[in-house]
C-alpha positions, 0 to 999 in steps of 0.5 A, a space after each residue: 534451519 528454522 523459519 527465520 533462517 529459511 526466510 533470510 535465505 530466500 531474501 538473500 537468494 533473490 536474483 533478477 536473472 533467476 526471477 520468472 518473467 511474470 515476477 519481473 513484470 509484476 514488480 515493474 507494475 507495483 513499482 509504477 503504481 506505488 510511485 503514482 501514489 507517492 507523486 499524487 500524495 506529495 502535493 498534500 499540504 502537510 507532505 509539501 512541508 515535510 519534504 521541505 523539512 527533509 531537504 533542510 535537515 539533510 541538504 546534501 542528500 542524493 535521494 529523490 523527494 518524489 514530487 519535489 525538486 529537492 533531495 534528502 538523505 536516505 532516511 528522510 527521503 524514505 520517510 517522506 515518500 512513504 508518508 506521501 504514498 498513503 495519503 490518498 489511499 491509492 497504494 497497492 496491497 496484498 490480501 495474503 499479507 493483510 497489508 500494503 507491502 510496497 509502500 513500506 518497501 519501495 521508499 526504503 529500497 528506492 532511497 537506499 538504491 539511490 544512495 548507493 548508485 545501484 542499478 535498476 536490476 538491484 532495485 527490483 531485487 530489493 523490492 521483490 525480496 522485501 515485499 516477499 518477507 513483509 507479506 509472509 510475516 504479515 500473513 502469519 500474523 493475526 493482529 489485535 482488533 485495533 492494531 493497524 497493519 501499516 508500519 507493523 511488519 513493514 519495518 522488516 520489509 524495508 530492512 530486507 530491501 536495504 540489506 538485499 541492496 548490500 548483498 547481505 548474506 543469509 546470516 546477516 539478513 537474519 540478524 537484520 530481520 530480528 533487529 527490525 522486528 524489535 523496532 516495529 512501530 505500534 499503531 492503531 486504527 483510531 487516527 485513520 478512522 477519525 481522519 488524523 493525518 499522523 496515521 500517514 506517517 506509519 509507513 514512513 516510520 517503518 521505512 526509517 526504522 528498517 534502514 536504521 536496522 541495517 546500520 545498527 547491525 553493522 554497528 554490532 547491535 544484537 537482537 533476539 533469536 526470534 524477534 518477530 515471535 516476541 513482538 507479534 505473538 505477545 504484543 501486537 497480535 492475537 496469533 502468530 504462526 511461523 509455519 504460515 510464513 514459510 508455506 510454499 517457500 521451497 517452491 518459490 519461483 518454481 510453481 509457487 508465485 512470489 507474493 508481489 505477483 499476488 497483490 491487488 491494485 486499488 481502483 478506488 481512492 479509499 480504504 480497501 474495506 470500502 472496495 467490497 461494497 463499491 464493487 458490488 455497487 458498480 455491478 448494480 450501477 451497470 446492470 440497472 443504470 442506477 442514479 442517486 435520485 432513484 435510491 431510497 436507501 442502501 444496506 451494506 453487509 460486509 466484514 466485521 471491521 465494517 462496523 467501525 467504518 459506519 460514520 455517515 458524516 466524516 469531517 476530513 478527507 482521510 476520515 471519508 476514505 474510511 467511511 462506507 456510507 460516504 464512499 457509497 453515497 459519493 460513488 452514487 452521486 458523483 459516478 466515481 470513487 476516485 481521488 476527486 470523490 474524496 476531496 475536501 470540497 466534496 465533503 460538504 456536498 449536500 447530495 452526498 451527505 443526505 444519501 450517506 445518512 441512508 446507508 446502513 452498515 451491517 456485518 457478517 462474521 463469516 466474511 474475511 478480507 483475506 479469503 477469495 472463496 467467500 463473499 466480502 460484501 452484499 449490497 442491497 439498494 432500495 429504490 424510490 419506486 419500492 423495488 430492491 436490487 442487490 449484488 455480492 462481491 467476493 474478490 475485488 476487481 484489481 486483485 491478482 485473482 480478478 486482475 485488470 490489464 497492465 494498461 489500466 494500471 498505467 492509466 491510473 498512474 497517468 491520472 495520479 502523476 500528470 497534475 504534478 509531473 506533467 503529461 510528458 514527464 509522466 509518460 517518461 516515467 512509465 517508459 523508464 519503469 518498463 525498462 528499469 532492469 536496464 537502468 545503470 543508475 537509479 539516480 537517473 530517475 530523480 529528474 523524472 520524479 521531481 515536481 516542477 512548475 513547467 508542466 508542458 
């Protein structure tokens, strides 16, 4: 068997009753965290309008438009929910896979599961399978400098999830993988850095394309024998190593943890590449009780991509989430880097703007966001009294190798979901996801995930 045969077999063989308890627990937390990101992002004005469009375009659909009282078909629901889920930059990711697997996989899996009236156990199987393949293909790929990871191999993850819900054979799974790879959206970092919200559609597009790949296979469309190599090796990436995609695959679940157990949860509402500096800054704030008025300047040394995130005066909420100077300054001035720190009203805060001008961003070629054995940021703060203090981050808190407790992820969900769902319903969602493997029909989640004016 070649590497695609082995990946397809692994995806087809995912069974809930054979998964280690740790994998099931991790999948439930990722499911909850991703739903929180979608619920919170659903209220952004453009996402509200997109949900209205989705409901209008497919008025007889059975799939939840998360955060809204309407429904749509699987395609429109997956596109809308995935787009909302990245809007606030709070969706989880995977350091080994170099991207954000869950926001590509879950919206497609949830929509397909609701369309099929599948049970909760099948949804978990689809999520685990799609996440595994998405992360492994991502980990085998070194993308070109301006290629954004959103949407690229996410198409494969969403396709695998939908195929797993249909109990696809390994041969069918391989065919779908090849179709999905040739449907990969090509996206750049530029919209994110400049704050253009079309960037948020990247995972929405890949979710739609992944679902379509399953349908096209049924229609008889054919793909290349190795479409991932064709797309990633020649077009989107500087390198693609199939052997990396199957490393440890034969031990999966038997000593080799599933990729969904090796994820990271975002504890700051901004690009992951900001988190390295923010974690170091949090250490300094704890150790020295730093206040913004005490700070004369900040020097951040981080990964090479940090050079593109050095704009001290971002013009939009999204651009602020990709600005190291803004994130550092906001954290010092406001004492937080949560969703509230990046709201449009905060962008004009003169205290933040002034301090952001005094944040210098340097880079170190030895630093990499994928490694856990080397620093990812060094932060040096110069105080007004002339003293300097510094701290270093290696792996950011919230990563699987620097984990936080499940209760902190639940608290994050409650913070994100309560403004839209109300506290009572948000807690009902937490309970439902904790017992998702016993749910008879995933459609039963729809009333819990719908937005309402009754927030009692």
